[in-house]
C-alpha positions as CSV (number, residue, x, y, z in Angstrom):
1,X,0.0,0.0,0.0
2,X,1.3,3.4,-1.0
3,X,-0.3,6.2,0.9
4,X,-0.5,9.0,-1.7
5,X,-2.1,11.2,1.0
6,X,-2.8,10.9,4.7
7,X,-4.6,14.1,5.5
8,X,-8.2,15.2,5.9
9,X,-10.3,15.9,2.8
10,X,-9.3,19.6,2.9
11,X,-5.6,18.7,3.3
12,X,-3.2,20.0,6.0
13,X,-2.6,22.8,6.3
14,X,-6.1,23.9,5.4
15,X,-6.2,26.7,2.8
16,X,-6.6,30.1,4.5
17,X,-6.8,28.6,8.0
18,X,-5.1,30.8,10.6
19,X,-5.0,28.1,13.4
20,X,-1.7,27.2,15.2
21,X,-1.6,23.7,13.9
22,X,-2.0,24.8,10.2
23,X,0.7,27.4,10.8
24,X,3.0,24.6,12.0
25,X,2.1,22.1,9.2
26,X,3.8,23.3,6.0
27,X,6.8,21.5,4.6
28,X,7.5,18.0,6.1
29,X,4.2,18.1,8.1
30,X,2.0,18.9,5.1
31,X,-0.5,16.2,4.1
32,X,-2.7,15.8,1.0
33,X,-6.2,14.3,1.2
34,X,-6.0,10.6,2.0
35,X,-5.7,8.3,-0.9
36,X,-4.3,4.7,-1.0
37,X,-2.8,2.8,-3.9
38,X,-3.0,-1.0,-3.3
39,X,-0.5,-3.1,-5.1
40,X,-0.7,-0.7,-8.0
41,X,-4.0,-2.1,-9.1
42,X,-6.6,-0.7,-6.7
43,X,-7.0,3.0,-5.8
44,X,-9.0,3.9,-2.7
45,X,-10.2,7.6,-3.0
46,X,-9.2,9.7,-6.0
47,X,-8.0,13.1,-4.8
48,X,-6.7,16.1,-6.6
49,X,-3.1,15.6,-7.7
50,X,-3.2,11.8,-7.2
51,X,-1.1,11.1,-10.4
52,X,1.6,13.6,-9.2
53,X,1.6,12.1,-5.7
54,X,2.1,8.6,-7.2
55,X,4.9,9.8,-9.3
56,X,6.6,11.5,-6.3
57,X,6.3,8.2,-4.5
58,X,7.9,6.3,-7.4
59,X,4.6,4.7,-8.4
60,X,2.3,4.8,-11.4
61,X,-1.4,4.8,-11.8
62,X,-1.1,3.1,-15.2
63,X,-1.9,-0.4,-13.8
64,X,-5.0,0.7,-11.7
65,X,-8.0,-1.6,-12.6
66,X,-10.5,-0.3,-10.0
67,X,-11.1,3.1,-8.3
68,X,-13.3,3.1,-5.2
69,X,-14.5,6.2,-3.4
70,X,-15.2,6.1,0.3
71,X,-16.9,9.5,0.7
72,X,-18.1,12.4,-1.5
73,X,-15.5,14.9,-2.5
74,X,-16.5,18.5,-1.5
75,X,-15.2,21.2,-3.8
76,X,-14.4,21.3,-7.5
77,X,-14.8,18.1,-9.5
78,X,-11.6,15.9,-9.4
79,X,-10.2,15.3,-12.9
80,X,-9.9,11.6,-13.7
81,X,-6.4,11.0,-15.2
82,X,-6.4,9.5,-18.7
83,X,-6.6,5.7,-18.7
84,X,-7.9,5.5,-15.1
85,X,-11.2,3.7,-14.7
86,X,-14.2,5.8,-13.7
87,X,-14.4,6.1,-9.9
88,X,-17.4,4.9,-8.0
89,X,-18.7,3.9,-4.5
90,X,-19.8,0.3,-4.0
91,X,-23.1,-0.5,-2.2
92,X,-22.7,-1.7,1.4
93,X,-21.9,-5.4,1.6
94,X,-21.0,-5.7,-2.2
95,X,-17.7,-7.5,-2.9
96,X,-15.8,-6.6,-6.0
97,X,-13.2,-8.9,-7.6
98,X,-10.3,-7.5,-9.5
99,X,-8.6,-9.6,-12.2
100,X,-5.4,-9.5,-10.3
101,X,-6.9,-11.6,-7.5
102,X,-7.7,-8.8,-5.1
103,X,-11.2,-8.6,-3.5
104,X,-12.7,-5.4,-2.1
105,X,-15.8,-5.6,0.1
106,X,-17.8,-2.4,0.9
107,X,-18.2,-2.0,4.7
108,X,-21.3,-0.3,6.1
109,X,-20.7,2.6,8.5
110,X,-22.5,4.4,11.2
111,X,-22.0,7.7,9.4
112,X,-21.9,8.8,5.8
113,X,-19.4,7.1,3.5
114,X,-18.2,3.6,2.8
115,X,-15.3,1.6,4.2
116,X,-13.4,-1.1,2.2
117,X,-12.1,-4.4,3.4
118,X,-9.5,-5.5,0.8
119,X,-8.0,-9.0,0.6
120,X,-4.9,-9.5,-1.5
121,X,-4.0,-12.6,-3.6
122,X,-1.8,-13.8,-0.7
123,X,-4.6,-13.5,1.9
124,X,-3.3,-10.3,3.6
125,X,-6.2,-8.1,4.7
126,X,-6.5,-4.3,4.8
127,X,-9.3,-2.2,6.2
128,X,-9.7,1.4,5.0
129,X,-12.3,3.7,6.6
130,X,-13.3,7.2,5.5
131,X,-13.0,10.3,7.7
132,X,-15.4,10.3,10.6
133,X,-16.4,6.7,9.9
134,X,-16.9,3.7,12.1
135,X,-18.1,0.2,11.1
136,X,-21.8,-0.5,11.7
137,X,-23.2,-3.8,13.0
138,X,-20.1,-4.9,14.9
139,X,-21.1,-6.3,18.2
140,X,-18.7,-7.7,20.9
141,X,-18.9,-11.4,21.0
142,X,-20.4,-11.8,17.6
143,X,-17.3,-13.8,16.4
144,X,-18.0,-12.6,12.8
145,X,-15.1,-10.3,12.4
146,X,-11.9,-11.4,10.6
147,X,-8.6,-10.0,11.8
148,X,-6.9,-7.4,9.6
149,X,-3.2,-7.1,9.1
150,X,-3.3,-3.3,8.4
151,X,-6.0,-0.8,9.3
152,X,-6.1,2.8,8.0
153,X,-8.7,5.0,9.8
154,X,-9.4,8.3,11.4
155,X,-7.8,7.5,14.8
156,X,-8.0,11.1,16.1
157,X,-11.5,11.8,15.0
158,X,-13.1,8.4,15.7
159,X,-11.1,6.5,18.4
160,X,-14.3,4.6,19.2
161,X,-14.1,3.0,15.8
162,X,-10.7,1.4,16.8
163,X,-12.2,0.4,20.1
164,X,-15.1,-1.3,18.3
165,X,-12.7,-3.2,16.0
166,X,-10.6,-4.3,19.0
167,X,-13.8,-5.5,20.8
168,X,-14.7,-8.0,18.1
169,X,-11.1,-9.1,17.4
170,X,-10.8,-7.5,14.0
171,X,-7.7,-5.6,15.4
172,X,-5.2,-7.5,17.4
173,X,-1.8,-6.8,19.0
174,X,0.0,-7.4,15.7
175,X,-2.3,-5.3,13.6
176,X,-0.6,-2.2,12.1
177,X,-2.9,0.7,12.8
178,X,-2.1,3.8,10.8
179,X,-3.9,7.1,11.2
180,X,-5.2,8.8,8.1
181,X,-7.5,11.8,7.5
182,X,-5.3,13.8,9.8
183,X,-6.6,17.3,10.3
184,X,-5.7,20.3,12.5
185,X,-7.0,18.7,15.7
186,X,-3.5,17.7,17.0
187,X,-0.2,19.6,16.6
188,X,2.1,17.7,14.2
189,X,5.4,16.0,15.2
190,X,6.0,14.8,18.7
191,X,2.5,15.5,20.1
192,X,0.8,13.6,17.3
193,X,3.2,10.7,17.7
194,X,2.6,10.6,21.4
195,X,-1.2,10.6,21.1
196,X,-1.3,7.9,18.5
197,X,1.2,5.7,20.3
198,X,-1.1,5.8,23.4
199,X,-3.8,4.3,21.1
200,X,-1.4,1.7,19.7
201,X,-1.4,3.5,16.3
202,X,1.1,5.6,14.3
203,X,1.2,8.1,11.5
204,X,3.4,8.0,8.4
205,X,4.2,10.7,5.8
206,X,2.6,11.0,2.4
207,X,4.2,8.7,-0.1
208,X,5.0,6.0,2.4
209,X,4.7,2.4,1.2
210,X,3.6,-0.2,3.7
211,X,3.4,-4.0,3.3
212,X,0.6,-5.7,5.2
213,X,1.8,-8.4,7.6
214,X,5.5,-7.7,6.8
215,X,7.9,-8.2,9.8
216,X,9.5,-4.8,9.4
217,X,6.1,-3.0,9.5
218,X,4.9,-5.2,12.5
219,X,7.9,-4.1,14.4
220,X,6.8,-0.5,14.1
221,X,3.5,-1.1,15.9
222,X,3.7,1.0,19.1
223,X,3.6,-0.7,22.5
224,X,0.9,0.8,24.6
225,X,2.2,1.4,28.2
226,X,0.6,-1.0,30.7
227,X,0.7,1.6,33.5
228,X,0.5,5.3,33.1
229,X,0.3,8.1,35.7
230,X,-1.2,11.4,34.5
231,X,-0.4,14.4,36.8
232,X,-1.7,17.9,36.7
233,X,-3.1,20.9,38.6
234,X,-6.7,21.9,38.9
235,X,-8.5,22.2,35.5
236,X,-5.2,21.5,33.7
237,X,-6.8,18.9,31.4
238,X,-5.3,15.8,33.2
239,X,-8.6,13.9,33.2
240,X,-9.2,14.6,29.5
241,X,-5.6,13.4,28.8
242,X,-6.2,10.2,30.8
243,X,-9.6,9.5,29.1
244,X,-8.1,10.2,25.6
245,X,-5.5,7.4,26.2
246,X,-8.2,4.8,26.5
247,X,-10.8,6.0,24.0
248,X,-9.6,3.5,21.4
249,X,-10.0,0.5,23.7
250,X,-13.2,-1.5,24.5
251,X,-14.8,-2.2,27.8
252,X,-12.9,0.3,29.9
253,X,-13.6,0.4,33.6
254,X,-13.7,4.0,35.0
255,X,-13.0,4.0,38.7
256,X,-14.3,7.2,40.4
257,X,-12.8,7.6,43.9
258,X,-14.7,10.7,44.8
259,X,-18.1,9.2,45.6
260,X,-21.4,10.9,45.0
261,X,-21.3,13.5,47.9
262,X,-25.0,13.7,48.3
263,X,-26.3,17.3,48.6
264,X,-23.2,18.9,47.0
265,X,-24.7,20.3,43.7
266,X,-21.4,21.6,42.5
267,X,-19.7,18.2,42.9
268,X,-22.7,16.6,41.2
269,X,-22.2,18.9,38.2
270,X,-18.5,18.0,38.0
271,X,-19.3,14.2,38.1
272,X,-22.0,14.7,35.4
273,X,-19.5,16.6,33.1
274,X,-17.0,13.7,33.4
275,X,-19.7,11.1,32.7
276,X,-21.0,12.8,29.6
277,X,-17.5,13.1,28.2
278,X,-16.8,9.4,28.5
279,X,-17.7,6.8,25.8
280,X,-21.0,5.1,26.5
281,X,-19.4,1.7,26.4
282,X,-17.3,2.4,29.5
283,X,-18.4,1.0,32.9
284,X,-18.2,3.1,36.1
285,X,-17.3,1.9,39.5
286,X,-17.3,4.2,42.5
287,X,-14.8,2.8,45.1
288,X,-11.6,3.6,47.0
289,X,-10.9,-0.1,47.4
290,X,-8.3,-0.2,44.6
291,X,-6.0,-3.0,45.7
292,X,-8.4,-5.9,44.8
293,X,-9.5,-4.1,41.7
294,X,-6.0,-3.9,40.4
295,X,-5.4,-7.6,41.1
296,X,-8.3,-8.6,38.8
297,X,-7.7,-9.5,35.1
298,X,-9.9,-7.6,32.6
299,X,-10.1,-4.6,30.3
300,X,-8.2,-1.4,30.8
301,X,-9.0,0.6,34.0
302,X,-8.8,4.3,34.5
303,X,-8.6,5.5,38.1
304,X,-9.6,9.1,38.7
305,X,-8.1,10.1,41.0
306,X,-5.4,9.2,43.5
307,X,-5.7,12.5,45.4
308,X,-9.3,11.6,46.4
309,X,-8.2,8.1,47.3
310,X,-5.6,9.6,49.6
311,X,-8.2,11.9,51.2
312,X,-10.3,8.8,52.0
313,X,-7.3,6.9,53.3
314,X,-6.2,9.8,55.6
315,X,-9.8,10.2,56.8
316,X,-9.8,6.5,57.7
317,X,-6.6,6.6,59.8
318,X,-7.4,9.9,61.6
319,X,-4.6,11.8,59.9
320,X,-6.2,15.2,60.7
321,X,-5.8,14.6,64.4
322,X,-2.2,15.0,65.6
323,X,-2.7,12.6,68.5
324,X,-4.2,9.9,66.3
325,X,-1.6,10.5,63.6
326,X,1.2,10.0,66.1
327,X,-0.5,7.0,67.7
328,X,-0.4,4.7,64.7
329,X,-2.2,6.8,62.1
330,X,0.9,7.6,60.1
331,X,2.1,4.0,60.3
332,X,-1.3,2.7,59.0
333,X,-1.3,5.2,56.1
334,X,2.2,4.1,55.1
335,X,0.9,0.5,55.0
336,X,-2.1,1.5,52.8
337,X,0.1,3.4,50.4
338,X,2.6,0.5,50.2
339,X,-0.2,-1.9,49.4
340,X,-1.5,0.3,46.7
341,X,1.9,0.7,45.1
342,X,2.4,-3.0,45.2
343,X,-0.9,-3.5,43.5
344,X,0.1,-1.1,40.7
345,X,3.4,-3.0,40.3
346,X,1.7,-6.4,40.0
347,X,-1.3,-5.3,37.9
348,X,-1.6,-7.3,34.6
349,X,-4.3,-5.1,33.0
350,X,-3.7,-1.7,31.4
351,X,-4.0,1.0,34.1
352,X,-4.1,4.7,33.7
353,X,-4.1,6.7,37.0
354,X,-4.8,10.4,37.5
355,X,-3.5,12.5,40.4
356,X,-3.1,16.1,41.4
357,X,0.2,17.8,41.4
358,X,-0.1,20.2,44.4
359,X,3.5,20.7,45.5
360,X,4.3,23.7,43.2
361,X,1.9,26.2,44.7
362,X,1.5,28.2,47.9
363,X,2.4,26.4,51.1
364,X,-0.8,25.5,52.9
365,X,-1.6,27.6,55.9
366,X,-2.7,24.7,58.1
367,X,-0.8,21.8,59.5
368,X,-3.4,19.3,58.0
369,X,-3.1,21.0,54.6
370,X,0.7,20.7,54.7
371,X,0.4,17.0,55.8
372,X,-1.9,16.2,52.9
373,X,0.4,18.0,50.4
374,X,3.4,16.1,51.7
375,X,1.6,12.7,51.6
376,X,0.3,13.3,48.1
377,X,3.8,14.1,46.9
378,X,5.1,10.9,48.4
379,X,2.2,8.9,46.9
380,X,2.7,10.4,43.5
381,X,6.4,9.6,43.5
382,X,5.9,6.0,44.7
383,X,3.2,5.3,42.0
384,X,5.3,7.0,39.3
385,X,8.2,4.7,40.0
386,X,5.9,1.7,39.1
387,X,4.6,3.2,35.8
388,X,6.1,2.8,32.4
389,X,4.9,6.3,31.4
390,X,4.4,9.4,33.5
391,X,2.8,12.6,32.0
392,X,2.5,16.0,33.5
393,X,-0.4,18.1,32.0
394,X,0.0,21.9,32.1
395,X,-2.5,24.2,30.5
396,X,-3.9,21.3,28.5
397,X,-0.4,20.4,27.2
398,X,1.0,17.0,28.1
399,X,4.7,16.8,29.0
400,X,6.1,13.3,29.0
401,X,8.3,12.9,32.2
402,X,9.0,9.2,31.7
403,X,8.5,6.7,28.9
């Protein structure tokens, strides 16, 4: 597969767009509208300048026997190069056979457009989805999905599509997931690579040729960190960053350590905002009993947050009373923290933990406030030591501290 373009339909940078991402996207970060040439015989999406893009990549469109469109092209009509078959969209479910032995099946989507599942003569399988598209009719446990060797889809815009494919086994650990239809939602370069790697995906430049199932391509599939700690101050965007890391995985368990706080309308509004932001397929558990939960096998778990867990633990040991703190309270808290850290170390499932970073601000005016600040700093440092990746979120920007 040669990716003649990897960008959104309007390309990147968008014409006349003044945003910061478009301003940073000329040159090596520029992307033409997504278009894929499969084995030189099948073209998925005909976009402006496809022939020139193929020539720049050292390919020719002269051998193309079928041109399939995945979505309508907005804007001026695209000129069909001489000798190229007339482009068209296949009806959902229709399978087309190419004389070269390739088969392309039209995949129904939950939004406008058509996806294509392509099987090569050697049995390698490719799935290509249009911008904003996710397969329709895929249910977990249906057992009907076949596994793909290479998947090209809108990872940034529709991470739930990737989660759905994983849920039915269509995407496995060895599947090469490549993001296409890239727009100005994420800054190019390191930030884009980091976001995609957290989803087990990657981006490549226009003109890149990939071989489905090839060892060298499989080696490029990113390893998703098993344990990640996301730190940040109030309203820094740390919860959004943590949630984003698991949007492309199915059956996530969201662990809320704050409880419901009956009668506190402001807290209720906060909880509701978090719940509305999460995918509907996620399950929520309200608990501070984290050790047995981390010992369980199962889907990824997101714990939000450790600072509220610590508040609950300090309440339980009487940490706010100096006498109780000195008479065994501090020792009991150390034991609880050690048990939690050990549980994080031994966890076999993917775990993302959120915690507040409070040590950089004003020194608390009360002894109890200083005690909480100190204990949270110790807890964060201990948990961070057990995580493959540690991220600090400042003003919505994620800084990778480890991993």
